[in-house]
N, CA, C and O atoms as a Tripos MOL2 file, in Angstrom:
@<TRIPOS>MOLECULE
protein
  208   207    52     0     0
PROTEIN
NO_CHARGES

@<TRIPOS>ATOM
      1 N          -5.4490   29.8170   11.6550 N.3       1 MET1
      2 CA         -4.3080   29.1570   11.0340 C.3       1 MET1
      3 C          -4.2650   27.6720   11.4150 C.2       1 MET1
      4 O          -3.9860   26.8110   10.5810 O.2       1 MET1
      5 N          -4.5480   27.3920   12.6980 N.am      2 TRP2
      6 CA         -4.4980   26.0090   13.1660 C.3       2 TRP2
      7 C          -5.5480   25.1510   12.4720 C.2       2 TRP2
      8 O          -5.2900   23.9920   12.1470 O.2       2 TRP2
      9 N          -6.7340   25.7190   12.2450 N.am      3 SER3
     10 CA         -7.7880   24.9330   11.5940 C.3       3 SER3
     11 C          -7.4180   24.6080   10.1480 C.2       3 SER3
     12 O          -7.7850   23.5480    9.6410 O.2       3 SER3
     13 N          -6.6980   25.5060    9.4840 N.am      4 ILE4
     14 CA         -6.2410   25.2310    8.1200 C.3       4 ILE4
     15 C          -5.2460   24.0790    8.1350 C.2       4 ILE4
     16 O          -5.2970   23.1980    7.2770 O.2       4 ILE4
     17 N          -4.3460   24.0830    9.1060 N.am      5 LYS5
     18 CA         -3.3540   23.0080    9.2370 C.3       5 LYS5
     19 C          -4.0590   21.6760    9.4960 C.2       5 LYS5
     20 O          -3.6840   20.6540    8.9200 O.2       5 LYS5
     21 N          -5.0650   21.6810   10.3490 N.am      6 GLN6
     22 CA         -5.8120   20.4610   10.6380 C.3       6 GLN6
     23 C          -6.5210   19.9480    9.3890 C.2       6 GLN6
     24 O          -6.5130   18.7470    9.1180 O.2       6 GLN6
     25 N          -7.1310   20.8490    8.6330 N.am      7 GLN7
     26 CA         -7.8060   20.4520    7.3950 C.3       7 GLN7
     27 C          -6.8050   19.8630    6.4170 C.2       7 GLN7
     28 O          -7.0780   18.8510    5.7720 O.2       7 GLN7
     29 N          -5.6480   20.4990    6.3090 N.am      8 ASP8
     30 CA         -4.6030   20.0270    5.4040 C.3       8 ASP8
     31 C          -4.1580   18.6150    5.7870 C.2       8 ASP8
     32 O          -3.9800   17.7600    4.9190 O.2       8 ASP8
     33 N          -3.9810   18.3760    7.0810 N.am      9 LEU9
     34 CA         -3.5730   17.0490    7.5440 C.3       9 LEU9
     35 C          -4.6570   16.0070    7.2630 C.2       9 LEU9
     36 O          -4.3480   14.8780    6.8830 O.2       9 LEU9
     37 N          -5.9190   16.3800    7.4480 N.am     10 LYS10
     38 CA         -7.0190   15.4550    7.1570 C.3      10 LYS10
     39 C          -7.0470   15.0860    5.6810 C.2      10 LYS10
     40 O          -7.2440   13.9250    5.3240 O.2      10 LYS10
     41 N          -6.8480   16.0820    4.8320 N.am     11 ILE11
     42 CA         -6.8550   15.8350    3.3890 C.3      11 ILE11
     43 C          -5.6960   14.9340    2.9950 C.2      11 ILE11
     44 O          -5.8660   14.0110    2.1980 O.2      11 ILE11
     45 N          -4.5150   15.1980    3.5530 N.am     12 LYS12
     46 CA         -3.3410   14.3750    3.2400 C.3      12 LYS12
     47 C          -3.5450   12.9400    3.7120 C.2      12 LYS12
     48 O          -3.1670   11.9970    3.0160 O.2      12 LYS12
     49 N          -4.1390   12.7720    4.8850 N.am     13 GLU13
     50 CA         -4.4030   11.4270    5.4040 C.3      13 GLU13
     51 C          -5.3970   10.6920    4.5050 C.2      13 GLU13
     52 O          -5.2220    9.5100    4.2090 O.2      13 GLU13
     53 N          -6.4330   11.3960    4.0770 N.am     14 ARG14
     54 CA         -7.4370   10.7730    3.2030 C.3      14 ARG14
     55 C          -6.8180   10.3730    1.8670 C.2      14 ARG14
     56 O          -7.0930    9.2870    1.3590 O.2      14 ARG14
     57 N          -5.9870   11.2400    1.2970 N.am     15 LEU15
     58 CA         -5.3240   10.9160    0.0330 C.3      15 LEU15
     59 C          -4.4160    9.7040    0.1820 C.2      15 LEU15
     60 O          -4.3490    8.8520   -0.7050 O.2      15 LEU15
     61 N          -3.7220    9.6360    1.3040 N.am     16 SER16
     62 CA         -2.8430    8.5000    1.5650 C.3      16 SER16
     63 C          -3.6460    7.2040    1.6250 C.2      16 SER16
     64 O          -3.2510    6.1900    1.0480 O.2      16 SER16
     65 N          -4.7660    7.2460    2.3230 N.am     17 LYS17
     66 CA         -5.6180    6.0590    2.4230 C.3      17 LYS17
     67 C          -6.1980    5.6820    1.0650 C.2      17 LYS17
     68 O          -6.3340    4.5000    0.7480 O.2      17 LYS17
     69 N          -6.5360    6.6870    0.2670 N.am     18 MET18
     70 CA         -7.0790    6.4160   -1.0640 C.3      18 MET18
     71 C          -6.0290    5.7590   -1.9540 C.2      18 MET18
     72 O          -6.3550    4.8790   -2.7510 O.2      18 MET18
     73 N          -4.7770    6.1780   -1.8250 N.am     19 LYS19
     74 CA         -3.6970    5.5720   -2.6130 C.3      19 LYS19
     75 C          -3.4980    4.1120   -2.2240 C.2      19 LYS19
     76 O          -3.3020    3.2530   -3.0820 O.2      19 LYS19
     77 N          -3.5510    3.8400   -0.9180 N.am     20 ILE20
     78 CA         -3.4100    2.4580   -0.4460 C.3      20 ILE20
     79 C          -4.5620    1.6120   -0.9780 C.2      20 ILE20
     80 O          -4.3510    0.5080   -1.4780 O.2      20 ILE20
     81 N          -5.7770    2.1350   -0.8680 N.am     21 LEU21
     82 CA         -6.9500    1.4110   -1.3540 C.3      21 LEU21
     83 C          -6.8480    1.1630   -2.8540 C.2      21 LEU21
     84 O          -7.1620    0.0710   -3.3290 O.2      21 LEU21
     85 N          -6.4150    2.1610   -3.5900 N.am     22 ASP22
     86 CA         -6.2600    2.0200   -5.0360 C.3      22 ASP22
     87 C          -5.2650    0.9170   -5.3760 C.2      22 ASP22
     88 O          -5.4900    0.1330   -6.2980 O.2      22 ASP22
     89 N          -4.1660    0.8610   -4.6300 N.am     23 SER23
     90 CA         -3.1680   -0.1840   -4.9070 C.3      23 SER23
     91 C          -3.7030   -1.5710   -4.5600 C.2      23 SER23
     92 O          -3.3890   -2.5440   -5.2460 O.2      23 SER23
     93 N          -4.5050   -1.6690   -3.5070 N.am     24 LEU24
     94 CA         -5.0900   -2.9600   -3.1420 C.3      24 LEU24
     95 C          -6.1200   -3.4070   -4.1760 C.2      24 LEU24
     96 O          -6.1780   -4.5820   -4.5360 O.2      24 LEU24
     97 N          -6.9250   -2.4710   -4.6460 N.am     25 ILE25
     98 CA         -7.9340   -2.8080   -5.6550 C.3      25 ILE25
     99 C          -7.2720   -3.2040   -6.9650 C.2      25 ILE25
    100 O          -7.7660   -4.0790   -7.6760 O.2      25 ILE25
    101 N          -6.1560   -2.5620   -7.2850 N.am     26 GLY26
    102 CA         -5.4860   -2.8140   -8.5520 C.3      26 GLY26
    103 C          -4.6050   -4.0430   -8.5950 C.2      26 GLY26
    104 O          -4.0880   -4.3950   -9.6560 O.2      26 GLY26
    105 N          -4.4240   -4.7000   -7.4660 N.am     27 LYS27
    106 CA         -3.5620   -5.8870   -7.4390 C.3      27 LYS27
    107 C          -4.1400   -7.0000   -8.3020 C.2      27 LYS27
    108 O          -5.3400   -7.2710   -8.2560 O.2      27 LYS27
    109 N          -3.2930   -7.6360   -9.0800 N.am     28 GLN28
    110 CA         -3.7280   -8.7210   -9.9540 C.3      28 GLN28
    111 C          -3.8370  -10.0500   -9.1960 C.2      28 GLN28
    112 O          -4.7630  -10.8290   -9.4220 O.2      28 GLN28
    113 N          -2.8890  -10.2920   -8.3050 N.am     29 GLU29
    114 CA         -2.8970  -11.5570   -7.5650 C.3      29 GLU29
    115 C          -3.8830  -11.4600   -6.3990 C.2      29 GLU29
    116 O          -4.2490  -10.3590   -5.9860 O.2      29 GLU29
    117 N          -4.3120  -12.6000   -5.8720 N.am     30 PRO30
    118 CA         -5.2400  -12.5890   -4.7300 C.3      30 PRO30
    119 C          -4.6140  -11.8820   -3.5250 C.2      30 PRO30
    120 O          -3.4060  -11.9580   -3.3000 O.2      30 PRO30
    121 N          -5.4510  -11.2020   -2.7660 N.am     31 LEU31
    122 CA         -4.9760  -10.4750   -1.5970 C.3      31 LEU31
    123 C          -4.8130  -11.4200   -0.4120 C.2      31 LEU31
    124 O          -5.5640  -12.3800   -0.2460 O.2      31 LEU31
    125 N          -3.8060  -11.1150    0.4080 N.am     32 ALA32
    126 CA         -3.6400  -11.8330    1.6730 C.3      32 ALA32
    127 C          -4.8070  -11.4380    2.5870 C.2      32 ALA32
    128 O          -5.4740  -10.4300    2.3530 O.2      32 ALA32
    129 N          -5.0420  -12.2330    3.6160 N.am     33 ASP33
    130 CA         -6.1580  -11.9600    4.5230 C.3      33 ASP33
    131 C          -6.0780  -10.5570    5.1200 C.2      33 ASP33
    132 O          -7.0850   -9.8540    5.2000 O.2      33 ASP33
    133 N          -4.8680  -10.1480    5.5440 N.am     34 TYR34
    134 CA         -4.7280   -8.8280    6.1560 C.3      34 TYR34
    135 C          -4.9570   -7.7170    5.1240 C.2      34 TYR34
    136 O          -5.4610   -6.6480    5.4690 O.2      34 TYR34
    137 N          -4.5920   -7.9620    3.8700 N.am     35 GLU35
    138 CA         -4.8200   -6.9690    2.8210 C.3      35 GLU35
    139 C          -6.3140   -6.8390    2.5260 C.2      35 GLU35
    140 O          -6.8210   -5.7350    2.3240 O.2      35 GLU35
    141 N          -7.0020   -7.9610    2.5040 N.am     36 GLU36
    142 CA         -8.4520   -7.9410    2.2770 C.3      36 GLU36
    143 C          -9.1570   -7.2050    3.4110 C.2      36 GLU36
    144 O         -10.0760   -6.4220    3.1690 O.2      36 GLU36
    145 N          -8.7270   -7.4550    4.6490 N.am     37 ALA37
    146 CA         -9.3190   -6.7730    5.8020 C.3      37 ALA37
    147 C          -9.0570   -5.2710    5.7280 C.2      37 ALA37
    148 O          -9.9480   -4.4670    6.0060 O.2      37 ALA37
    149 N          -7.8380   -4.8950    5.3550 N.am     38 LEU38
    150 CA         -7.4960   -3.4810    5.2190 C.3      38 LEU38
    151 C          -8.3290   -2.8320    4.1210 C.2      38 LEU38
    152 O          -8.8190   -1.7140    4.2840 O.2      38 LEU38
    153 N          -8.4860   -3.5290    3.0120 N.am     39 LYS39
    154 CA         -9.2820   -3.0100    1.8950 C.3      39 LYS39
    155 C         -10.7170   -2.7420    2.3470 C.2      39 LYS39
    156 O         -11.2760   -1.6850    2.0550 O.2      39 LYS39
    157 N         -11.3060   -3.6950    3.0570 N.am     40 LYS40
    158 CA        -12.6770   -3.5210    3.5370 C.3      40 LYS40
    159 C         -12.7790   -2.3450    4.5040 C.2      40 LYS40
    160 O         -13.7280   -1.5630    4.4440 O.2      40 LYS40
    161 N         -11.7900   -2.2240    5.4000 N.am     41 GLN41
    162 CA        -11.7790   -1.1280    6.3630 C.3      41 GLN41
    163 C         -11.6750    0.2240    5.6520 C.2      41 GLN41
    164 O         -12.3810    1.1690    6.0030 O.2      41 GLN41
    165 N         -10.8060    0.3110    4.6670 N.am     42 LEU42
    166 CA        -10.6340    1.5660    3.9350 C.3      42 LEU42
    167 C         -11.8870    1.9220    3.1380 C.2      42 LEU42
    168 O         -12.2520    3.0950    3.0470 O.2      42 LEU42
    169 N         -12.5410    0.9250    2.5670 N.am     43 ILE43
    170 CA        -13.7840    1.1820    1.8310 C.3      43 ILE43
    171 C         -14.8440    1.7400    2.7760 C.2      43 ILE43
    172 O         -15.5600    2.6790    2.4250 O.2      43 ILE43
    173 N         -14.9440    1.1690    3.9620 N.am     44 ILE44
    174 CA        -15.9040    1.6590    4.9530 C.3      44 ILE44
    175 C         -15.5760    3.1000    5.3350 C.2      44 ILE44
    176 O         -16.4720    3.9390    5.4260 O.2      44 ILE44
    177 N         -14.2860    3.3900    5.5580 N.am     45 GLU45
    178 CA        -13.8760    4.7470    5.9200 C.3      45 GLU45
    179 C         -14.1580    5.7320    4.7880 C.2      45 GLU45
    180 O         -14.6350    6.8390    5.0340 O.2      45 GLU45
    181 N         -13.8690    5.3400    3.5660 N.am     46 MET46
    182 CA        -14.1060    6.2360    2.4310 C.3      46 MET46
    183 C         -15.6010    6.4940    2.2620 C.2      46 MET46
    184 O         -16.0060    7.5970    1.8930 O.2      46 MET46
    185 N         -16.4140    5.4830    2.5300 N.am     47 ASP47
    186 CA        -17.8590    5.6460    2.4580 C.3      47 ASP47
    187 C         -18.3240    6.6330    3.5290 C.2      47 ASP47
    188 O         -19.2020    7.4580    3.2790 O.2      47 ASP47
    189 N         -17.7360    6.5440    4.7140 N.am     48 ALA48
    190 CA        -18.0780    7.4610    5.7990 C.3      48 ALA48
    191 C         -17.6690    8.8890    5.4440 C.2      48 ALA48
    192 O         -18.3950    9.8320    5.7550 O.2      48 ALA48
    193 N         -16.5170    9.0600    4.7980 N.am     49 PHE49
    194 CA        -16.0680   10.3900    4.3870 C.3      49 PHE49
    195 C         -17.0010   10.9800    3.3460 C.2      49 PHE49
    196 O         -17.1880   12.1960    3.2920 O.2      49 PHE49
    197 N         -17.5810   10.1340    2.5260 N.am     50 GLY50
    198 CA        -18.4770   10.6050    1.4820 C.3      50 GLY50
    199 C         -19.7170   11.2770    2.0430 C.2      50 GLY50
    200 O         -20.3430   12.1010    1.3760 O.2      50 GLY50
    201 N         -20.0670   10.9250    3.2630 N.am     51 GLY51
    202 CA        -21.2480   11.4990    3.8850 C.3      51 GLY51
    203 C         -21.0170   12.8450    4.5350 C.2      51 GLY51
    204 O         -21.9670   13.4760    4.9990 O.2      51 GLY51
    205 N         -19.7790   13.2970    4.5780 N.am     52 GLU52
    206 CA        -19.4780   14.5820    5.2290 C.3      52 GLU52
    207 C         -19.8960   15.7400    4.3740 C.2      52 GLU52
    208 O         -19.7170   16.8930    4.7670 O.2      52 GLU52
@<TRIPOS>BOND
     1     1     2 1
     2     2     3 1
     3     3     4 2
     4     3     5 am
     5     5     6 1
     6     6     7 1
     7     7     8 2
     8     7     9 am
     9     9    10 1
    10    10    11 1
    11    11    12 2
    12    11    13 am
    13    13    14 1
    14    14    15 1
    15    15    16 2
    16    15    17 am
    17    17    18 1
    18    18    19 1
    19    19    20 2
    20    19    21 am
    21    21    22 1
    22    22    23 1
    23    23    24 2
    24    23    25 am
    25    25    26 1
    26    26    27 1
    27    27    28 2
    28    27    29 am
    29    29    30 1
    30    30    31 1
    31    31    32 2
    32    31    33 am
    33    33    34 1
    34    34    35 1
    35    35    36 2
    36    35    37 am
    37    37    38 1
    38    38    39 1
    39    39    40 2
    40    39    41 am
    41    41    42 1
    42    42    43 1
    43    43    44 2
    44    43    45 am
    45    45    46 1
    46    46    47 1
    47    47    48 2
    48    47    49 am
    49    49    50 1
    50    50    51 1
    51    51    52 2
    52    51    53 am
    53    53    54 1
    54    54    55 1
    55    55    56 2
    56    55    57 am
    57    57    58 1
    58    58    59 1
    59    59    60 2
    60    59    61 am
    61    61    62 1
    62    62    63 1
    63    63    64 2
    64    63    65 am
    65    65    66 1
    66    66    67 1
    67    67    68 2
    68    67    69 am
    69    69    70 1
    70    70    71 1
    71    71    72 2
    72    71    73 am
    73    73    74 1
    74    74    75 1
    75    75    76 2
    76    75    77 am
    77    77    78 1
    78    78    79 1
    79    79    80 2
    80    79    81 am
    81    81    82 1
    82    82    83 1
    83    83    84 2
    84    83    85 am
    85    85    86 1
    86    86    87 1
    87    87    88 2
    88    87    89 am
    89    89    90 1
    90    90    91 1
    91    91    92 2
    92    91    93 am
    93    93    94 1
    94    94    95 1
    95    95    96 2
    96    95    97 am
    97    97    98 1
    98    98    99 1
    99    99   100 2
   100    99   101 am
   101   101   102 1
   102   102   103 1
   103   103   104 2
   104   103   105 am
   105   105   106 1
   106   106   107 1
   107   107   108 2
   108   107   109 am
   109   109   110 1
   110   110   111 1
   111   111   112 2
   112   111   113 am
   113   113   114 1
   114   114   115 1
   115   115   116 2
   116   115   117 am
   117   117   118 1
   118   118   119 1
   119   119   120 2
   120   119   121 am
   121   121   122 1
   122   122   123 1
   123   123   124 2
   124   123   125 am
   125   125   126 1
   126   126   127 1
   127   127   128 2
   128   127   129 am
   129   129   130 1
   130   130   131 1
   131   131   132 2
   132   131   133 am
   133   133   134 1
   134   134   135 1
   135   135   136 2
   136   135   137 am
   137   137   138 1
   138   138   139 1
   139   139   140 2
   140   139   141 am
   141   141   142 1
   142   142   143 1
   143   143   144 2
   144   143   145 am
   145   145   146 1
   146   146   147 1
   147   147   148 2
   148   147   149 am
   149   149   150 1
   150   150   151 1
   151   151   152 2
   152   151   153 am
   153   153   154 1
   154   154   155 1
   155   155   156 2
   156   155   157 am
   157   157   158 1
   158   158   159 1
   159   159   160 2
   160   159   161 am
   161   161   162 1
   162   162   163 1
   163   163   164 2
   164   163   165 am
   165   165   166 1
   166   166   167 1
   167   167   168 2
   168   167   169 am
   169   169   170 1
   170   170   171 1
   171   171   172 2
   172   171   173 am
   173   173   174 1
   174   174   175 1
   175   175   176 2
   176   175   177 am
   177   177   178 1
   178   178   179 1
   179   179   180 2
   180   179   181 am
   181   181   182 1
   182   182   183 1
   183   183   184 2
   184   183   185 am
   185   185   186 1
   186   186   187 1
   187   187   188 2
   188   187   189 am
   189   189   190 1
   190   190   191 1
   191   191   192 2
   192   191   193 am
   193   193   194 1
   194   194   195 1
   195   195   196 2
   196   195   197 am
   197   197   198 1
   198   198   199 1
   199   199   200 2
   200   199   201 am
   201   201   202 1
   202   202   203 1
   203   203   204 2
   204   203   205 am
   205   205   206 1
   206   206   207 1
   207   207   208 2
@<TRIPOS>SUBSTRUCTURE
     1 MET1         2 RESIDUE 1 A MET
     2 TRP2         6 RESIDUE 1 A TRP
     3 SER3        10 RESIDUE 1 A SER
     4 ILE4        14 RESIDUE 1 A ILE
     5 LYS5        18 RESIDUE 1 A LYS
     6 GLN6        22 RESIDUE 1 A GLN
     7 GLN7        26 RESIDUE 1 A GLN
     8 ASP8        30 RESIDUE 1 A ASP
     9 LEU9        34 RESIDUE 1 A LEU
    10 LYS10       38 RESIDUE 1 A LYS
    11 ILE11       42 RESIDUE 1 A ILE
    12 LYS12       46 RESIDUE 1 A LYS
    13 GLU13       50 RESIDUE 1 A GLU
    14 ARG14       54 RESIDUE 1 A ARG
    15 LEU15       58 RESIDUE 1 A LEU
    16 SER16       62 RESIDUE 1 A SER
    17 LYS17       66 RESIDUE 1 A LYS
    18 MET18       70 RESIDUE 1 A MET
    19 LYS19       74 RESIDUE 1 A LYS
    20 ILE20       78 RESIDUE 1 A ILE
    21 LEU21       82 RESIDUE 1 A LEU
    22 ASP22       86 RESIDUE 1 A ASP
    23 SER23       90 RESIDUE 1 A SER
    24 LEU24       94 RESIDUE 1 A LEU
    25 ILE25       98 RESIDUE 1 A ILE
    26 GLY26      102 RESIDUE 1 A GLY
    27 LYS27      106 RESIDUE 1 A LYS
    28 GLN28      110 RESIDUE 1 A GLN
    29 GLU29      114 RESIDUE 1 A GLU
    30 PRO30      118 RESIDUE 1 A PRO
    31 LEU31      122 RESIDUE 1 A LEU
    32 ALA32      126 RESIDUE 1 A ALA
    33 ASP33      130 RESIDUE 1 A ASP
    34 TYR34      134 RESIDUE 1 A TYR
    35 GLU35      138 RESIDUE 1 A GLU
    36 GLU36      142 RESIDUE 1 A GLU
    37 ALA37      146 RESIDUE 1 A ALA
    38 LEU38      150 RESIDUE 1 A LEU
    39 LYS39      154 RESIDUE 1 A LYS
    40 LYS40      158 RESIDUE 1 A LYS
    41 GLN41      162 RESIDUE 1 A GLN
    42 LEU42      166 RESIDUE 1 A LEU
    43 ILE43      170 RESIDUE 1 A ILE
    44 ILE44      174 RESIDUE 1 A ILE
    45 GLU45      178 RESIDUE 1 A GLU
    46 MET46      182 RESIDUE 1 A MET
    47 ASP47      186 RESIDUE 1 A ASP
    48 ALA48      190 RESIDUE 1 A ALA
    49 PHE49      194 RESIDUE 1 A PHE
    50 GLY50      198 RESIDUE 1 A GLY
    51 GLY51      202 RESIDUE 1 A GLY
    52 GLU52      206 RESIDUE 1 A GLU
């Protein structure tokens, strides 16, 4: 049961990060420095998840 809960939390966290990344990519105006850094970090994380 605990492993299912852990998997569920991982999936929810990944979806949350994907939503943030999607909103950053979809922004029309230029990104602030911290937004650009966050976008790059999330892309790296999503790429790492793709290898699982």
